[in-house]
C-alpha positions in Angstrom: -4.1 -26.1 2.6 -5.1 -23.2 -0.1 -3.3 -23.0 -3.4 -5.8 -20.2 -4.9 -8.7 -18.5 -2.5 -12.1 -17.6 -4.9 -15.1 -16.2 -3.6 -18.2 -16.6 -5.1 -20.4 -15.1 -2.5 -21.9 -11.8 -2.3 -19.6 -10.6 0.3 -18.7 -6.8 0.8 -16.7 -6.9 3.3 -12.8 -9.1 4.5 -13.2 -8.7 8.6 -10.8 -8.5 11.1 -7.6 -11.7 10.8 -10.4 -13.4 7.9 -7.1 -15.1 6.2 -4.3 -14.6 9.0 -1.4 -16.5 9.1 -3.0 -18.8 6.2 0.8 -19.1 4.9 -0.1 -22.0 2.4 -2.5 -19.4 0.2 -0.3 -18.1 -2.4 -3.2 -16.2 -4.6 -6.3 -14.5 -4.0 -9.1 -12.5 -6.4 -11.5 -10.3 -4.2 -15.2 -10.2 -5.8 -16.9 -7.1 -6.6 -18.7 -5.0 -3.7 -16.4 -5.8 -1.5 -15.5 -2.4 -0.2 -13.0 -2.5 2.8 -10.2 -4.8 3.8 -9.9 -5.4 7.4 -8.0 -5.5 9.9 -5.2 -7.8 9.4 -7.3 -9.9 7.3 -4.2 -11.0 5.1 -1.5 -10.8 8.1 1.6 -13.2 7.6 0.0 -15.1 4.8 3.9 -15.5 3.9 3.4 -17.8 0.8 0.6 -15.0 -1.1 2.5 -13.9 -4.5 -0.3 -12.1 -5.5 -3.9 -10.4 -5.4 -6.7 -8.5 -6.8 -8.3 -6.5 -5.5 -12.1 -5.0 -6.8 -13.0 -1.4 -7.6 -14.9 -0.7 -5.1 -12.5 -1.2 -2.3 -12.2 2.4 -0.5 -10.3 1.4 2.4 -7.5 -1.1 4.2 -7.3 -1.5 7.0 -4.0 -2.4 10.0 -1.4 -4.5 9.2 -4.1 -6.1 6.0 -1.4 -7.0 4.0 1.5 -6.7 7.1 4.1 -8.9 6.5 2.8 -11.1 3.3 6.8 -11.7 2.6 6.3 -13.2 -0.7 3.7 -10.8 -2.0 5.5 -9.2 -5.5 2.3 -7.2 -6.6 -0.7 -5.2 -5.7 -2.7 -2.9 -7.1 -3.9 -1.0 -5.0 -7.3 0.2 -6.5 -8.5 4.1 -7.9 -10.7 4.5 -5.2 -9.1 4.1 -2.0 -8.7 7.0 -0.2 -6.8 5.5 3.0 -5.1 3.2 3.9 -4.1 1.9 7.3 -0.4 2.0 9.7 1.9 -1.3 8.8 -0.9 -2.0 6.3 1.4 -3.3 3.9 4.5 -2.8 6.2 7.5 -6.6 5.8 6.3 -7.3 2.8 10.2 -7.7 1.6 9.3 -9.0 -2.4 7.2 -5.5 -2.4 9.6 -3.5 -5.5 6.6 -1.3 -6.5 3.8 0.4 -5.4 1.1 2.6 -6.7 -1.2 4.9 -4.1 -4.2 6.1 -6.5 -4.6 9.9 -7.0 -7.6 9.6 -4.3 -5.6 8.3 -1.1 -5.8 11.1 1.7 -4.5 9.2 4.3 -1.7 7.1 4.7 -1.3 5.4 8.7 2.2 4.9 10.4 5.0 2.3 9.1 2.3 1.1 6.5 5.2 0.4 4.3 8.6 0.1 6.7 10.3 -3.4 5.9 9.5 -3.3 2.2 13.3 -4.5 1.6 12.9 -5.0 -1.6 11.1 -1.4 -2.5 12.5 0.7 -4.9 9.3 2.5 -6.8 6.4 4.0 -4.4 4.7 6.5 -7.4 2.0 8.2 -5.1 -1.2 10.3 -8.0 -2.3 12.0 -5.2 -1.6 16.1 -5.8 -2.1 16.7 -1.9 -0.3 14.8 -0.1 -2.0 12.6 2.4 -2.5 13.4 5.2 0.1 11.4 7.9 -1.8 9.5 10.3 0.1 9.1 12.8 -0.1 6.7 16.1 1.7 8.6 18.7 4.5 10.8 17.3 5.7 7.7 14.8 4.7 7.8 10.7 7.5 6.3 9.2 5.8 4.6 6.4 8.7 4.8 4.0 11.2 3.6 6.4 13.7 0.5 6.0 12.7 0.3 2.1 15.4 -1.1 -0.7 18.6 1.6 -0.9 18.4 4.5 -3.8 14.2 4.3 -3.5 12.2 6.8 -4.9 9.0 8.8 -4.6 8.0 9.8 -7.4 4.9 12.9 -7.2 2.9 14.9 -9.6 5.4 17.9 -10.9 2.9 20.3 -9.3 3.2 18.9 -6.1 7.5 18.0 -5.3 7.6 20.7 -2.9 4.4 20.6 -1.1 5.4 16.7 -0.6 8.8 17.7 0.8 7.5 20.1 2.9 4.0 18.3 4.7 4.2 16.5 7.8 6.0 13.5 7.6 6.3 13.3 4.0 9.3 15.9 4.3 11.5 13.0 6.5 11.8 11.4 2.8 12.8 14.8 0.9 15.8 13.4 -0.2 13.6 10.7 -2.0 10.8 12.7 -4.0 11.1 12.9 -7.7 8.9 14.8 -9.7 7.0 12.8 -12.3 4.4 12.7 -14.9 1.6 10.2 -14.9 0.2 11.1 -18.2 3.8 10.1 -19.9 5.0 8.0 -17.5 8.6 10.2 -17.2 10.6 11.9 -14.3 10.3 15.7 -14.7 13.9 17.0 -13.3 
């Protein structure tokens, strides 16, 4: 069984199904040099509580962390530009997530079923494109009751009218990221 896993080799990508259903894996530190986390890389790692993702990662692919039900926190690095469909779906212990400024696309159901997710901080000035599978998006469905999506204060209108994001208009709130305060 895995208690903790650390890489000490020159790895640039965590591939498809790399740690799929490693139910005893509790934490992982990915090495510098990794640029992508592949499809289903950590799918169903139900004991995974924390993960450190290096700054060089630019994409988190489809179902990369789906069903990691013990995951309480994760820092998405500033270099990430795309978050795939179902990437964090059913991470039922995740209470807060910050989506970096450079993210330009988020896939269907990416944060759906995160029943403890109360706070989403999306730093992108322009609303990330709602990458759809078919006619779906449902990225923030089945989150905690009263969940808020905090966006740059100058971008509230853009988010509340953007494709997909408009579905969550009642949850979208302006936020001053420089000072860490809600803007009414």
